[in-house]
C-alpha positions in Angstrom: 2.7 -0.1 -32.9 0.7 1.7 -30.0 2.6 4.0 -27.9 2.8 2.9 -24.3 1.5 5.9 -22.3 3.7 4.9 -19.1 6.3 5.2 -21.0 5.6 8.5 -22.5 5.6 9.6 -18.9 8.2 8.5 -17.8 10.0 9.8 -20.7 8.8 13.3 -19.7 10.0 13.0 -16.2 13.4 12.0 -17.6 13.2 15.2 -19.8 12.4 17.6 -16.5 15.1 15.6 -15.2 17.8 16.5 -17.5 16.7 20.2 -17.4 16.8 20.5 -14.0 20.4 19.0 -13.2 21.7 21.6 -15.6 21.6 24.3 -13.1 24.7 24.8 -12.2 24.6 26.0 -8.6 21.3 23.5 -7.6 22.7 20.6 -5.6 19.1 19.1 -4.6 16.4 18.6 -7.1 12.9 18.1 -5.6 10.1 16.5 -7.8 6.6 17.4 -6.8 4.0 15.2 -8.0 -0.2 14.6 -7.5 -1.1 12.6 -5.0 -1.8 9.7 -7.7 1.9 10.0 -9.0 3.8 8.4 -6.1 4.2 5.2 -7.8 5.7 6.6 -11.1 8.2 8.8 -9.6 9.3 5.6 -7.9 9.6 3.8 -11.5 11.5 6.4 -12.8 13.7 6.2 -9.8 14.5 2.7 -10.7 14.3 3.5 -14.2 17.5 5.7 -13.9 19.6 2.9 -13.1 17.9 0.8 -15.8 20.5 -0.5 -18.5 18.3 0.9 -21.5 17.9 4.1 -19.9 18.9 7.2 -21.6 19.9 8.8 -18.4 24.0 8.9 -18.2 23.8 10.2 -14.4 24.6 7.2 -11.8 22.1 7.2 -9.5 22.3 5.5 -5.4 19.4 4.9 -4.2 18.9 5.1 -0.4 16.0 3.3 1.6 16.8 4.5 4.9 14.2 6.7 6.9 15.7 9.7 8.8 14.0 8.9 12.0 17.4 10.2 14.1 19.2 13.1 11.8 22.3 11.3 13.5 21.9 7.8 13.0 20.6 8.8 9.4 24.0 9.2 8.1 25.5 6.2 9.2 22.7 4.3 7.9 23.0 5.5 4.0 27.0 5.0 4.6 26.0 1.4 5.2 23.7 1.4 2.1 26.7 2.9 -0.1 29.3 0.8 1.3 26.8 -2.3 0.1 26.3 -1.2 -3.2 30.4 -0.3 -4.3 31.0 -4.0 -2.6 28.0 -5.3 -5.5 29.4 -3.2 -7.9 33.2 -3.8 -7.3 32.7 -7.5 -6.8 29.7 -8.8 -8.5 29.4 -9.7 -12.1 27.6 -7.5 -14.9 25.3 -7.5 -17.2 27.4 -7.9 -20.2 25.9 -4.6 -21.6 27.7 -2.5 -19.0 30.9 -1.2 -19.3 32.8 -2.4 -15.8 35.2 0.3 -14.0 36.5 -0.2 -10.8 35.7 2.6 -8.0 38.2 2.9 -5.5 36.6 4.4 -3.0 36.2 3.5 0.7 34.0 5.1 3.8 35.5 7.2 5.7 34.0 6.9 9.1 36.6 9.3 10.7 34.7 12.1 9.7 33.4 13.9 13.0 29.7 14.9 12.8 29.3 16.4 16.4 28.1 19.7 15.5 26.8 18.3 11.6 25.2 15.7 11.6 25.1 15.1 7.9 28.6 15.5 7.5 29.7 12.4 7.2 27.5 11.2 4.8 28.0 14.2 2.2 31.9 14.5 2.7 31.7 10.5 1.9 29.5 10.7 -1.2 31.5 13.8 -2.6 34.4 11.6 -2.2 32.8 8.9 -4.0 32.0 11.2 -7.1 35.4 12.3 -7.2 36.6 9.1 -7.3 34.3 8.0 -9.8 35.8 10.7 -12.0 32.6 11.3 -14.1 32.6 13.6 -17.3 31.1 17.0 -16.9 27.7 17.0 -16.7 27.3 14.1 -15.5 26.5 13.6 -11.9 26.5 11.0 -8.5 23.2 11.4 -7.6 21.9 10.0 -4.0 18.4 9.5 -4.5 16.7 9.5 -1.1 13.7 7.8 -1.4 12.6 7.4 1.9 12.8 10.8 4.3 10.7 9.5 7.6 10.1 11.9 10.1 9.6 15.4 8.3 11.5 17.3 11.1 14.2 15.3 11.4 14.8 15.0 7.8 14.5 18.7 7.3 17.1 19.3 9.8 19.4 17.0 8.3 18.8 18.4 4.7 20.0 22.0 6.2 22.9 20.1 7.4 23.8 18.2 4.3 24.0 21.8 2.9 25.7 23.4 4.7 28.4 20.6 4.9 29.0 21.5 1.4 27.6 19.0 -1.2 29.7 19.0 -4.4 29.2 20.5 -8.1 29.7 16.8 -9.2 26.4 15.9 -6.9 23.1 16.2 -7.0 20.7 14.9 -4.2 17.2 13.7 -5.3 13.9 13.5 -3.6 10.1 14.2 -4.0 7.1 15.3 -2.3 3.5 16.1 -3.2 1.6 19.1 -4.1 -0.9 18.2 -1.4 2.0 17.8 0.9 4.5 20.2 0.5 7.1 18.9 2.6 10.2 20.5 1.5 8.4 23.9 1.3 10.3 25.2 4.5 13.7 24.6 3.7 13.3 25.8 -0.2 12.0 28.7 1.3 14.4 29.1 3.8 17.9 28.0 1.8 20.5 30.3 0.8 20.9 30.7 -3.0 19.8 28.9 -6.0 20.2 25.2 -4.0 17.3 23.7 -5.0 15.3 23.3 -8.1 11.7 22.1 -8.2 10.3 19.5 -11.0 6.4 20.0 -11.5 4.5 17.3 -12.5 0.9 16.7 -13.4 0.8 13.3 -15.7 -2.5 12.9 -15.8 -2.8 9.3 -14.3 -6.4 8.5 -14.3 -5.8 9.5 -18.3 -3.0 7.1 -18.6 -4.6 4.2 -16.7 -7.4 4.7 -19.4 -4.9 4.9 -22.4 -3.1 1.4 -21.1 -6.7 0.1 -20.8 -7.3 0.7 -24.2 -4.4 -0.7 -25.9 -5.0 -4.2 -27.3 -7.0 -5.9 -30.0 -10.3 -3.6 -30.5 -12.5 -6.5 -31.3 -11.2 -8.4 -28.1 -14.1 -7.6 -25.4 -11.8 -7.3 -22.7 -10.1 -4.5 -24.3 -13.2 -2.6 -24.0 -13.8 -4.0 -20.9 -10.8 -2.5 -19.5 -11.3 1.0 -20.8 -15.1 1.4 -19.3 -13.5 -0.3 -16.1 -10.8 2.5 -15.9 -13.3 5.0 -16.7 -15.8 3.8 -14.0 -13.0 3.9 -11.4 -11.6 7.4 -12.5 -15.3 9.3 -12.5 -15.9 7.2 -9.0 -12.3 9.0 -7.8 -13.5 12.3 -9.0 -17.0 12.1 -7.4 -18.3 12.4 -11.0 -21.7 10.0 -9.9 -23.8 9.9 -13.1 -20.9 9.4 -15.5 -19.3 6.6 -13.0 -22.6 4.8 -13.4 -22.6 5.0 -16.9 -19.4 3.5 -17.5 -20.4 1.0 -15.0 -23.4 -0.2 -17.4 -21.2 -0.3 -20.0 -18.6 -2.9 -18.0 -22.3 -5.1 -17.2 -22.7 -5.1 -21.0 -19.6 -6.0 -22.3 -19.7 -9.0 -19.3 -23.2 -10.0 -19.9 -22.7 -10.5 -23.7 -19.3 -12.4 -23.2 -21.0 -15.0 -20.7 -21.4 -17.5 -23.1 -18.1 -17.5 -24.2 -16.4 -17.2 -20.7 -18.3 -18.0 -17.7 -15.9 -16.1 -15.4 -17.2 -12.8 -16.8 -20.1 -13.4 -14.5 -17.4 -12.7 -11.6 -17.1 -9.2 -13.3 -20.6 -8.6 -13.0 -20.2 -8.9 -9.1 -17.6 -6.9 -8.8 -19.2 -3.8 -10.7 -22.2 -4.0 -8.5 -20.0 -4.4 -5.4 -18.3 -0.9 -6.8 -21.2 0.8 -7.5 -22.7 0.1 -4.0 -19.6 1.6 -2.4 -19.9 4.7 -4.7 -23.7 4.8 -3.2 -22.4 4.9 0.0 -20.6 8.3 -0.6 -23.8 9.7 -1.5 -25.9 8.1 1.5 -28.2 7.1 -0.8 -28.9 4.1 0.9 -32.1 2.8 -1.1 -29.7 2.3 -4.1 -27.1 1.2 -2.2 -29.0 -1.8 -0.7 -30.3 -2.2 -4.4 -26.6 -2.8 -5.6 -25.5 -5.0 -3.2 -28.8 -7.0 -3.7 -27.9 -7.4 -7.4 -24.2 -8.3 -6.6 -25.7 -11.2 -4.0 -28.2 -12.2 -6.8 -25.5 -12.2 -9.5 -23.0 -14.4 -7.3 -26.0 -17.1 -6.9 -26.7 -17.1 -10.5 -22.9 -18.4 -11.1 -24.1 -21.7 -9.9 -25.1 -22.6 -13.6 -21.5 -22.0 -14.5 -19.5 -23.3 -12.2 -19.0 -26.7 -10.8 -16.2 -25.7 -8.3 -16.3 -23.8 -5.2 -16.2 -20.3 -7.2 -20.1 -19.5 -6.6 -19.4 -20.4 -2.9 -16.8 -18.2 -2.6 -18.5 -15.0 -4.4 -22.0 -15.7 -2.6 -19.7 -15.3 0.9 -18.0 -12.3 -0.2 -21.3 -10.4 -1.4 -23.3 -11.8 1.8 -20.5 -10.0 4.0 -21.0 -7.4 1.9 -24.2 -6.9 2.0 -24.3 -7.6 5.9 -22.2 -4.7 6.0 -24.5 -2.6 4.2 -27.2 -3.5 6.3 -25.0 -3.0 9.4 -24.1 0.7 8.4 -27.6 1.4 8.1 -28.2 0.5 11.5 -30.5 -2.8 10.5 -29.2 -4.8 12.4 -31.5 -7.8 12.8 -30.7 -8.1 8.8 -27.0 -7.3 9.3 -26.9 -10.5 12.0 -28.5 -12.8 9.1 -26.0 -12.1 6.5 -23.1 -12.2 8.9 -24.1 -16.1 10.1 -25.1 -17.2 6.5 -21.7 -15.9 5.4 -20.1 -17.2 8.9 -21.1 -20.9 8.2 -20.3 -20.4 4.5 -16.4 -19.4 5.5 -16.7 -21.8 8.2 -17.4 -24.8 5.4 -14.9 -23.1 2.6 -11.9 -23.8 5.7 -11.4 -20.0 5.4 -10.8 -19.4 9.3 -9.6 -15.8 8.5 -12.8 -14.8 7.0 -15.3 -17.2 9.4 -13.8 -15.0 12.4 -14.0 -11.9 10.8 -18.2 -13.0 9.8 -18.3 -14.0 13.5 -17.2 -10.6 15.1 -19.7 -8.9 12.7 -22.0 -11.3 13.9 -21.4 -10.1 17.5 -21.4 -6.9 16.8 -24.9 -7.2 15.2 -26.6 -9.4 17.6 -25.3 -9.2 21.4 -27.6 -6.4 22.1 -30.7 -8.3 21.1 -33.1 -9.9 23.9 -32.6 -13.4 22.7 -28.7 -13.9 21.5 -27.6 -17.2 22.3 -27.3 -18.1 19.2 -24.8 -15.3 18.2 -22.8 -16.1 21.1 -22.9 -19.5 20.1 -21.4 -18.3 16.9 -18.5 -16.2 18.7 -18.0 -19.6 20.5 -17.2 -21.7 17.6 -15.3 -18.7 16.4 -13.4 -18.8 19.3 -12.5 -22.5 19.7 -10.6 -21.6 15.9 -8.0 -20.6 18.1 -6.7 -24.2 18.4 -5.6 -24.1 14.7 -4.4 -20.5 14.3 -0.6 -19.8 15.5 -0.2 -16.6 17.6 1.2 -14.3 15.1 -2.2 -15.3 12.4 -4.5 -15.2 15.2 -3.3 -11.4 16.1 -3.0 -10.3 12.6 -6.9 -11.2 12.3 -9.7 -10.1 13.9 -9.6 -13.0 16.3 -9.0 -10.7 19.5 -12.2 -8.5 18.6 -14.3 -11.6 18.3 -13.3 -12.6 21.7 -13.8 -8.9 23.1 -17.3 -9.3 22.2 -17.6 -12.9 23.4 -16.4 -11.8 27.2 -19.1 -9.5 26.8 -21.9 -11.6 26.9 -23.1 -14.8 29.2 -20.9 -17.4 27.8 -20.3 -19.4 30.0 -23.2 -22.1 28.8 -21.5 -22.4 25.5 -17.6 -22.0 26.1 -16.3 -22.1 29.5 -13.5 -19.7 30.9 -11.5 -22.2 31.8 -11.6 -23.0 27.9 -10.9 -19.7 26.8 -8.0 -19.6 29.1 -6.3 -22.6 27.6 -7.4 -21.3 24.2 -6.9 -18.0 24.3 -4.6 -17.6 26.7 -2.5 -20.1 24.5 -1.7 -17.7 21.8 -1.5 -14.3 23.9 -0.4 -15.0 27.3 -1.9 -14.8 31.0 -2.8 -11.4 30.2 -4.6 -12.3 27.4 -7.8 -10.6 28.6 -6.1 -7.4 28.5 -5.0 -7.9 25.4 -8.1 -8.6 23.5 -9.9 -6.0 25.0 -6.9 -3.4 23.3 -7.3 -5.2 20.6 -8.1 -1.9 18.1 -5.0 0.1 20.0 -1.6 0.1 17.5 1.2 -1.6 18.9 4.1 0.1 20.3 6.7 -1.1 17.6 9.5 0.1 19.7 8.6 -1.5 22.9 7.5 -4.6 20.7 11.3 -4.9 19.1 13.1 -3.5 23.0 10.8 -6.9 23.9 12.5 -8.9 21.6 15.9 -7.7 22.1 15.6 -8.5 25.4 14.3 -11.9 24.9 17.3 -12.4 22.3 19.8 -11.7 24.8 18.3 -13.5 27.4 
């Protein structure tokens, strides 16, 4: 039986955790991971509370963000109260030995001078009420730290409040963003212990890909594909191309048995084109974009459904983007127009709108741009079939913004735009579409929603 490389890495983190928690004076354990290991740390957090986990500590997950140090303790105390309510009142897995915990949150604790004190003292009390054996800890897993400055301030206050010897706080940062360095360096005494990780996740993914029947072409393809992606990420151009060619070879040799392998060939050519973009190799980028489109068209011989139409639309759109980034606006417009017509026929309004927007970006400055304006006008009328939130979530406002920069009256009147776009975005729709690229003020939106609910 093959060993699971992901489980191996989780076991390694478990071993490091067991070593770290033995440091008697440490109250805060910080896992420091590589940029591509965040997900593995999250998996470890989940593994800690699994029924079959070898970890005997009692971990409590907290998902609140520390955007306000004073509110943070309250939010986490609410989470803790809900967790204990579930533990004490809901049916458990038969493998779990249920012991009710007599604990209730004490919200009378003063936090005027120390915003973290209320949570720390309540969590300390919970740990005491659980009466855990020596060497087993109540662990507060702080999964989201929110605002760095605020979280560091809160954590300093938590240390000052006095974290119990029966408690560990567990969190993580990254080697490239060492958030905890500030507090680790300033903390008095051995309060912190850091678990450094270097799990080599690219290798792990290759090992996972290699698992399976060695006689199944899918196994070899997965391995070659992961090698390609890892080499692309590492910037190894020639090795990435070699792995890509192996993928294409496997897929081509398997086409006779399963025609869907042709879609994988399209994926590989597209990936290669994207990789060449980073090296600013325009000729090779376009060559691979052309191969992706040609392969998509060849798929017509294998499929009777709309698979070919989808593939051709996607690869035409992609090649149009390549032309656009290379400054070849006439060629880009031709591809975006073809993609627009295809997506419209498929009923894929979201992608048709984006194709129309890019067609407009490519062609509105042409001397004779009437066809591009007609494309944009058609996309504008799609608004009659969109909900406001859906329209705002697409590039529909961007398409309208470009349309407004043209002589659109012969193709769609301002009255019609007022009716359609105004119906989606309100009376100030012109301002909204002109500012469509701006990041929305979430707090302001929430405030408006509250005011509307209270009205």
